[in-house]
N, C-alpha and C positions, 0 to 999 in steps of 0.2 A: 475257748481261750484258756491259756495256761495260767495257773495260779502263781503269782509272783510274791505272795506273802511270805513264803519260806525262802525264796531265792534272795530277797533283800537282806534278811539277817545273815545268811551265809556269806554274801558279799561283804557285809559289814564286819563279820568276824575275820574274813580273809584280809581285809584292809588293816584291822587292828594287829593281826599277826605279822603282816609285812612291816608295819610301823615299829613294832616291838623288835623284830629282827634287825631292822635298819639301825635302831638306836643301840642295840647290843653290839653290832658290828662297829658303829662309830665309837662307842665307848672303848672297845678293844683297841681300835686304831689310835685313839687319843692317848690311852694309857701307854701304848708302845712308843708313840712319838714323844710323849713326855719323858718316858724312861730313857730313851736314847739321847734326848736333848740334855737331860740331867747328867747322864753318864759322860757325854763328850765335854760338857761345860765343866764338870768337876775335875776331869782329867786335865783339861787345859789349865784350869786355875791351880791345880796341884803342881803341875810342871812349871808354871810361871813363878809361883812363890816358893818353890823348893820344898814343899811339904810331903813329897812322896816318901814312903817308907823304903829304906835301902837295905839290901842284904847281899852277902857274898854268894857267888854261885860259880859253878864250873860247867863248861860246854861239854856235853856228853855225846852229841851227834849234830852234824851240820850237813845238810843236803841242799843242793841248788837246782834251780829250774830256769833255763834260759829260753826266752822268746825272741825270735829274730824275724826280720822281714824287710819290706821296703815301704817307706812312707810316700804315699801318692804315686804318681806315674809321670814319666818323662814324655818327650815328644816321640813320634813315630813308634809308639808301642814300647818305648824304653821304660825302665824302672826308675823310681825316685830314690831318695836317700836311704841307704841301708842302715838299719838300726838293730841293736841287741838290747835286751832288757833281762836282767838276772834278778831273781828273787830267791831267798833262802828260807829254809825251815830250820829253826834252832831249837834243840832240846837242852834244857838246863837242869842241873841237880842243885837244889837248895836244901837248907837244913829242914825246911818244912815239907819237902817232897820234890817232885819233878814238875817242871813247867815246859810247855811247848809254845813257841812263838812262830806263827806262820807269816809268809810274805814279808820277810825282812828285806829292806832295800839293799841294793848291791853295795853302796858306799859303807853300810854298816856290816854286812855279812863278810865282806872281803877282809875285814880286820879280825875275824874270829877263826878259831880252829879248835879241833877236838882236844879237850884237856885244858884249854885256856881258862884262867881264873878271871872272872869279871864281877863288876858290881851292878846289880840290877835295881831299878826303881819300881816299886810295886804300888798299885792302887787297888785296894780291896782284894789282894791276892793275885792280881793280874799284872803281868810284866808290861811296863810302859816304856822303860828306858833300859838300855844295856850300855854300860860305861858312859852314861850321860847322853847317849844318842837315842833319838826318838824311834821306837819300834811299835808305837800304838797305831793301829790301822785307821782309826777315826771313821768318819763317814766314807763309805766305799760302796762299790757296786756289788754288794752281796744281795741275797734274796730279800732279806728283811729291809735293808736300807733302800733298795730300789722301790719296793712296794710302798714304803712310807713316803719317799720322795714323789713318786707318781701320784699318790693320793693326797698330797699336801694341799692342793687347791680345795678339795672336798672337805678335808678336816678343818682347814682355815675358815671356809665359809660357814661350816656347821658351828664352830666355836663362836664366831661372830654373831650368828643368829641366836645362839643360846644366851649370850651376854645381853643382846638387845631385848629378848623376851624376859629375862630376869629383871632388867632395869625397868621395863614397862610394868611388870608385875609389882615391883616395889613402889613405883610411882602411884599405882592405883591403890595399894594398901595404905599409903600415907595420906590418902584423901584427895590426891590430885586426879586429873581426868584419866580415863581408861583409854589406852591406845589400842585400836583394833588391829587385826592382822594386816589390813591394807595400810594402816598408818605405820606399821613396823616394817613393811616391805621396802620402802624407800631407804631408810637408814641401813637396813641389812644389805641392800644392793650396793649402796655407796661404800659401805665398809668393805664388802667383798671385793669391789673394784680396786680400792686402795691396797688391800691385802695382796691381790694378784699383781699389782704394779710393784709392790715391795718385793714380792717373790721373784718377779722377772729381773729386777735390779740385782738381787742376790745371785741368780743364775748367771747373769753376765759377769759379775765379780768372780764367781767360782770358775768360770771359763779362763780367767786370767790368774788363777791360783789363789784367790783371796776367799777363803772359806771360813765363815764364822762358826765356831763350835755350837753356838746357841741359835743358829739361823732360823729354825722353825718358829721361834718366839717373835721374830721381827714382823712378819706379815700379820700374825694374829694380833699383836699389840697395836700395830699401826692401824689396822682395819677396825679393831674394836674401839679405839679412841675416837676415830672419825665417826663411826656408827653411833656411838653414845652421844657425841656432840650433836649430831643431826637429830637423834631421837629427842634430846632435850629441847631443841628448837621446835620440833613437832608437838611435843607435849605443851609447851608454852602457847603455841598457836591454838591448839585445841582448848586450852584453858580460857584464852581470851574469847573464843567463839562461844564456849559454854556460858561464860559470864555475861556476854551480850544477849544470849538467848534466854537467860534466866530472869523471870520477873522479880522485882524487888520483894523481899520478904519471904521468898521460897528457898528451899535447900539448893545446894549445888547440883548441877547436872553433870552427867557423865556421858562420854562418847560410847556408843555400843561396842561391845567386844566382837 
């Protein structure tokens, strides 16, 4: 027979390493998502209340890229509606240096030319507006944003589970009953389901052009609120059960962790 006394510690160490790596990856994803959400929300607020810093600039270079094709397909192998889409790359000279703005929309770029003097709106040194027109890309299909969007269900569920675990820990520290892992599973699952429903509603709205700058916070907040409410009900139920099972004159009982 093979000796498993050494294999078990190895497997245990491997499990701990995987858990640590998973938590590190989740921490990075959460920080990136929080950073992008803050960035988009701050820019949207600055544009709405007019608090962007403005500066004079001149266009030093203007290049365009045109994408064309046919949308859909017609009958008998025919083509659908023909479309063209033009984007511009604008280079600007400011007093503080040079700035480059990529993927400027056609309706903005066609009003620019080399040497034109413009007024730009800046947020932390980044160009957000040119002559009052929005040139901030916002949430888009870049590598970072696509990664964060695709992994949003995972990060949402993870944040909800952290909130539930923290609330259960605080409840136990304040002398109330301890909620076991099984007790916490129901609130976490319910909160995650609500978060996914909110996320789906946001995606449907985005398909019609209604994109909230702070959209990642919506499923997290909605799911967390429902999960914590459910956890509170679970803790109250466990407290009643513990009180009924505790003989008079003894200390309070706790549910096993």
